[in-house]
N, C-alpha and C positions, 0 to 999 in steps of 0.2 A: 319698161327700165327707161331711164328718161338720161338725160342728161350725166356723163362724167362729175362726180364731186355730189352728186341727188345723194342728201341725205337719207333720203325717205324711199328707193329704191331696194334693199334688201328687210325693211325695216318688219316684212310679213312673216320670212325666212325666219330673220336671228331672232324671233321675240318668237314661235315656238322653238327654233336649235335651244332656246335660253330657261324654256322650258321642259322640254323634253331632259335636259341636264340636269335643271333645280327638283321635277319631282320623278325623274325616272333613272337614270347615268349615276346620278353620283350617291345612289342609296342604295345603288346594288356591286357587287363583285361576282366580272364573268372571267372563268378557267378559260375561255376561247376567242378571240374572235369568232369564230361561225357563232358559238352561244350569246355573242352579247349580238350579233345581227339579227339570232333571231328571236331573241325573246327583246329585242328594241323593237320589230317589227309589229311583231304580238300585241305589245303594249298601243302602239300605235294606232292600231285594224281595233284591239278588242275594244279600249279605254280612251284614250284619246276618242281615234272620229265621234264615238257611241255614246261615252258615258258622262265624259271631263264636262263642266260649263262653261262657258264660256263668256265672257262680258258685251261681244259682239250682236251674242244674243240674248243680250238680257237677262244671261244669266243664268239657261234654262242650258240645258243639252241639248244637241244638232236634234236629236228622232223625235224630243217634245214642241220645241220648236217649230218644225218643223211641221207637223200636226197642226200646233195654234196656226201660223200661218194658215197654212189651210184649208182653215176652220175659216181662218176671218175674210181667208178670196172667195169664199164659197156662201158667206152672209150676202158678202159685198153686192155677189154678183145676185143673189136672189132678190135684194134692196130695189139692186139698179131694176130690174126685169116689174117685180112689183111694183112703180115707177111709171116704169115705161107702161105697163098695160093699162 
């Protein structure tokens, strides 16, 4: 957190809340608050965190992005070992 009045302090949280409302909440009708809590938590855990493509990840879902990063790190480490040897 930065100083008072810094516009970027809550940017990530506000972007997430906007996505949650636009892509899920406004498209649903919840009978109770408990139902809303359960469905929103499920959406976050099952869709947003695992399969939704993110602009920060070159428009890949988080799991394929992590696999790509891991492969790149492995290849880079192998190249460095080959150059040193």
